[in-house]
N, C-alpha and C positions, 0 to 999 in steps of 0.2 A: 608226514605228521609234524616234524620239527618246524617245517616252513609254515604250516598252518598255525602252530602255537606262537611262532614269532610274530606273524601277522596279527594274531588275536591280541597278544600282549602289546604290540605297537599301537594298535587301534585303541586299546584301553588306556594306554599312556597318553595318547593324543587327547582323548576325551577327558581324562583327568586333568591334563594341563589346561585345556579350554575351560573346564569347570572352575579351576582355581583362579584363572585370569578373570573370568566373568565375575566370580564372587569378590575378587579383589577390587575390580572396577566399581561394583555396586556397593562397596563398603567405604567409599570415599568420605561421605558425609558422617558416617558413624565414627570413623577414625578421627575426624576433626571435631567431633562432639557437637555438631550442628543439628538443630531440629530439622527433620527431613521426613518426606513421604516414603514409606516402606516400598521398595521397588519389587517388581516381579522379575524372576530370572529371565535374562535376555531382553525382556520387553521394557524394563524400567517402569516408568509411570504412564506410558502412552499406548498401552495395548488396545484400549477401546478406540483411540484415534486411528491407529493403524488398521484396525479391523472395520473401520467405517461406521462404528456405532455412535461416535460422538464427534462433533466438530471440535477442533482444538480450543475454540472460544469457550465451549461448555466445560471442558476439563479445567481450564485456567480459572473460570468463574467458581467452580466447585472448590478448588484448592485455595483460592483467595478467601472465600467465605469460611472455609474450615479452619484456616490458620491465621487470619488477620487478627492483630492485637496480641498474639502470643510471642512474636518476634519481628524485628524489622525485615527479615528475610528468612526463607527456609531453603533447604536443599531438595532437589528433585532430579530425576534422570530422564533423558531422552535416549531410549535404548540403554547403552552403557555409558553415555556421556553425562557427567554431572553438570547441572545447571543451578544457578541461584535464581529463585523466584522472589522478586521484590514485592513487599507487602505494605511498606510505609511510604507515605507521600513525601516526607522530608528526605528519605533516602532517594526517592525518585528525583527530587530536586538536586541532590548532590550529584547523581549520575548524569543527568541531562544538562545541568546548568552550572551550579557553583563549583563543582569539582569535576567538570566534564573532561579535563585534561587527563584524568585517570582512566577514562572510558571512551577513547576516541575510536576504538575498533568495533566493528560489527561481527567480525569473525566469519564472514561469508566467503565462499570459495570463488576464486578468480584465477585465470590463467591467461594473462595478456599475451604471452608469446604464442600460445596455441589458439586462443579465442580472443582476438583483439577487442571485440565488442564487450567483453567482460571487464574491460578497463573503464567502467563508468563509475560515477560518484556513488551509486547505490552499493556496488560490490567492493570497491577498493578500500584499503585501510592504510594506516601508517603514513609515511612521508609522501608516497604517491598520491594518497587521497588529499592530504593537506595542500600540496602544491596545486593539484587539479581544482580543488575547491576555491582556492584563492584566485586562480585564473578565470574560473567560470562564474563566480558570484556576480560580477558586474553585469553580466548578460541578463540577469533576472531583476535588474533595477526597475522601479515603478515606471520610470520614463519610457523604458523599452516596451513594457507591457501596454502602456498607453498607445504607442505607435502600432502595436500588433493587434489592437482591438478591432479595427475594421475587418481583418481576416476572420476573426471569430464571429463577428456579427454577420458576415456574408454566409458563413456555414450555418449559422442559426436560422437564417431565412430559408435555406434549403430544407432544414428540419421542419419548419412550419409548413412548407409546401408538401412535404411527405405526409403530414397529418391529414391534409385534404379537407374537404367539406362533408357535411352530412354526419351520419353516425355509423361507427364500425367498431368491431373488435380487433384490437391490434396486439401483436407481440411487442410490447414496449422494450423489452431487453434487446431485441434485435435492432429495433429502430434507434436506440441510444448508442449501440455499438457502432452503427454507421455514422452517427453524428460525431462521436469522439474519435473514431478512426480518421474521418475526414479532417477534423480539427487538428489532430496531431500531424497528419500528412502535410497540411498547409503550414502550421505554425513551426513545427520542428524541422521539416524537410523541404519546405518550399514547393511542394507539388501542386499541380492544378487539379481541378475536379475530374478532368479527363484521364488522369494517370493513376486512379485509385484502385483499379481492379486487382492487379498483382500485389500491390501494397496491402490491401485488405486481407488477401489470402495469406500473406506471410505473417501478418500480425496475429493470425489465428493458428499458425502451424509451427512457430519457432520453438515451441516447447513440446513438439510431437514425440521426441525421444526421451522425455523426462521420466525418471524413475525415482521414487522416494528412497529406495535403498541405495542407489548409486549416488544420489545427492547427499545422503547421510554419510556414506563412506568418504565422499570428497570433502565434506565438512570436518569429519573426524581425522582423516588421513590425507591432508592436501598434498603432501610431498609425493605419496604413492599415487594419488590421482593424477598428478602432473606427469609422473613417470610412465604411467600406463596410457597417457594421452586421453584422459576422460574429457568428454564434451558435455557441457550443460545444455547446449542448444543445437537445434538442427543446423547442419552444415549448409544446406541449401538456403535456408532463411538468412543465415549469417553472411553468406556470400552476396545474397541479394541486397541486404541493407548496406553492406560495405560498398559495393559497386554503385548503389544508388547515390550515396553521399559523395563519392568521388565524381560522379557525373554531374550532380547538382553544383558542386563546388567549382568544377571546370567552367560550367556555363555562367555561374555567378561571377567569377573572376574576369570574364570577358566583358561584362557590363560595367560601365563607370557610373558612379553617383546614382545608383538605383535606390528607390525608397526601401525602407526596412520592411521585409516581408516574412522573414523566418529566423529561427535561432541559428541556422547555419551561418548566416551573415554575421551574427553577433559572436559566435564562437570563432569565426575566421578572423575577427578583428580585435581579439583580446590583446592587451598590452604585451603579455608574454605569449608568443605565438603557440597555438596548439597544433600538433601534427594532424594530418588528415585522418589518421587512425583514431586519434583521441576525439576528434570532432564526431566521427561516426559512432564512437562508443557513447558519447553524451546524447546524441540524437536517439540512439537505441534506448537509452535510459528513460526517455519519455514513454516508450511503449512498455518496457519492463516494469517500471514502478508506477505508471499512471493509468494505463488504459483500463484494466479491469476494475480498479477502485472507482474511477470516474463513471464507468458504465453502471456499476452496482449502486453507487450513491444516488444517481439521478433516478434509477428505477425504483429503489427503495423509497425515495422521496415521493414520487408519484403514487406509489402503492399506499403510503400512509395518508396522503391527501385524498385519495379516492375513498378511503375508509372514513374520513372526517371531512365531509363536504363544506362545513362551515369554516374550517381552516383554509380550505382550498379557495373559497370565495374571498376570504380576507386577503390572501396572497394576490389573487387576481386583481382585486380592487386597488391594492398598492401598486402593482405593475402598471395598470391602466393610468393611474394618477401620475406616475413618473413619466410614462410615455407621452402623456398629454402635455406635461410641462416641458418635455424635450422635443416637442413637435413630431412625435412618432419615430425619432431616431435615438436609440439608446446611446448614451455617452458615458465616459468614465465618471463624470459627476453624477449622472443618473444612477449608476451602479451603487454609489455610496449612499444614495437615498433609499435603497431597497432594504431598509432595516429589518422589517418583519420577515421578508423573504430570506434574508441571511439567517435570522433566528430559526426558520424552518429547516434550512440546510444544516445548520449546526446541530439541531436536534436529531436530524437524520444521521449525521456522522457520529453522534453520541450513541444512539440506540442501535444503529447498524454500522459499527465501526469497521471500516474497510480492512485495516491491518489490526487484528485483535491483540497483537503484542509487538513490542519493540525488542530488538536484540542488541546487546552490547557485550564487549569483552574487556576485562580489566587489563590494562597494559602495565599497571604498577599495583603493588599491594596498597589497599585502601582500608584504613582503620576508621570505623564509625565513631564520631565524637560522642563523648560521655557514654561509652559502651565498650564491652569486651569483644564485640563482634569485629571480624576482619574478613574482607573480601580479598582472596589471594590473587596474585598476579596470574593471569591466564584463565581465571574463572569466567565462564560464560553466564550472562545475566539475561533474564526474561522480565520485562516490565509488562504486566497483564493489563494493557490499556482498556480493552473491552470490559474487563471485570471492574476496573476503577469507574468506568462510565456507567456501570450498573450497580454501584454501591449505594444501598438505600440510606446510608448515613450521610451521603453527599447529595444524592438525587432522590427525593421522595417519590415513592411508587415508580421505580426506574423502568418498569416494563411499559409504562404509559407514554405515548408520544405527545409531548407537551412543549411547544416552542416557547412558552412563557419562561421556561428555565433560562433562556438566554437573553432576557431583558437585561440591560446594563447593570441595574441595581441588584438583580439576582446573581449575576456573574461575580460581582464584587464580594458577595457574602460567602462564596465558596472558597475552599483552600486552593492555593496554587497547585499546579500540576494535576488538576482533577479533570482536565479536558485536553486530550493529546492526540487528536486524529492525524495530525501531521508531525508528530514528535515535537521536540523542543530543543532549543540550545544549539550547540555546535554542529550536531549531526541531524538536526531537524530537516524537514523537507525543504530543499533549496527552491523548489518550484511551488511553494504553498500559495503565494498570491496568484500565480497563473492558474492553478487548479481551482481556487475559489472563484476566479473570474470566469473560467470556462463553465463551472457548475451554475453560477448565477445567470449567465447569458443563456445557457441551455434551458434553465427553468423559466426564464422570461418567454422564450420562444414557445415552449410547451404549453404555458398556461395563459398567455395573453388572449388567444382566441379559441381555446379548446377546454372542454370539461372532461374529467375522468371519473369513472365509476367502476366498481367491481363487475366483472362479467361472469358467465357460467364457468369459465376456465381459470378464474383467479383463485390461487391457492391461499386459503385462509384457515388457520393462521400461517404465518410465514415459516417456512422451513429452510434451513441453510444446507448447502452442499458440504458434507463432511470430508469429501475428497479434495477440497481446495483450502489452501492456507489463507488466501484472501477471502473475506466474507462475501459469499455469493449465494443467491437463491438456489435451492435444489432444482427447481424447474424455472424456465423463463417466466418473467412476470407478464401476464396478459390482462389487459384492461379494456373496458368499453370507452371509446373516445368520441366525443360529440363536438362538432363545430358550433361555436356561438355566434350567431349573426350579430353584426355591429348594430348598436341602437342609434 
């Protein structure tokens, strides 16, 4: 009986201690006197997201609309972890641009010793990120993108052939995944079309062991995660990508004065030499940060144009005009002339923002000017990009797809930091120009000779997958595709 009582009291003591620790954690913003969203025990403010009832974009939009104008930021909780939710565009400018030195960290988990491919620019912070960014930035110069353009164009012609002739119902999401996988395989890794089978499989399986709870614990307790040898990605996939880069680099170094074909060559030729492991991590970054957003953006764009055929016709007319002027061969100069097509892509990125939020962590205490508010060192920040993109005070009738919002004169009338699909400033997307180029080339190939309409399997209205952090359709986008005979 004594043993039973001791066990009972011990259990009650543990429960009481856990309760006190949870209540203490969820009292952070109250102790600081900061306006905040009342948290639920253990869940914080994300219970509906974790239960799959809401996409994180919907939650952030609700909080943004509820609290905007009441303070430059509010407090909220991701489970037990306190976060700053930024509501003021001027503060967004401080964080991303004018005072970016205070917020150079994203706070993502990485373990380079255990998982070398986590040493990419997307995941790294601090001195390691600064050094790697300085070494890698020249690789993304416009002159290099110009030299790599033929590779993307070759892949886009394969995409056109896949569309075929006649009329058919197609799974557009799968088609675009093949296009972007092949583009990344060639541009980032220097692979040929014949070597795509295993590569494609690994791009779809590297996150096969991902768990939200393990990812959260790694984010909250990185030292413990490293101690217990937590892995973010499938070991099989990581071994494949690492060996692939080693093999490609060996073959590349045997050839003298070869024309530029991939970023492996650019990373291998930096002024301050990158190790093979660092090069492999940067190549993996193309897949980690780029593949799903590129797939979704092109699919969403075709979906919107299928619903508004007059906009689709206008884009196609511009494409045909540019192709005629360049004698059927798309060039870097021709891409610059696709002004309305670029407006359509920007409107897609606004309405269906791939990354609904940006993460930053304060590396130093930051006091807001002309304000009593202070962001403490170590605070994690969320910038609700998708909510800003749907703010009716910035974009009239934000739920409507309207490329006219991105006419140059319309853009100039909007406040700064009101369009952030690639982030901005010091930690903005280093591959922004490449991503835009890949999207534009893909859209030219898709629309030049083909017309898109909703099919019986097209989901209208669009619904997002609440289980994904990147904004993705809940089901694959399927459309009716018809070849247009040349006149």
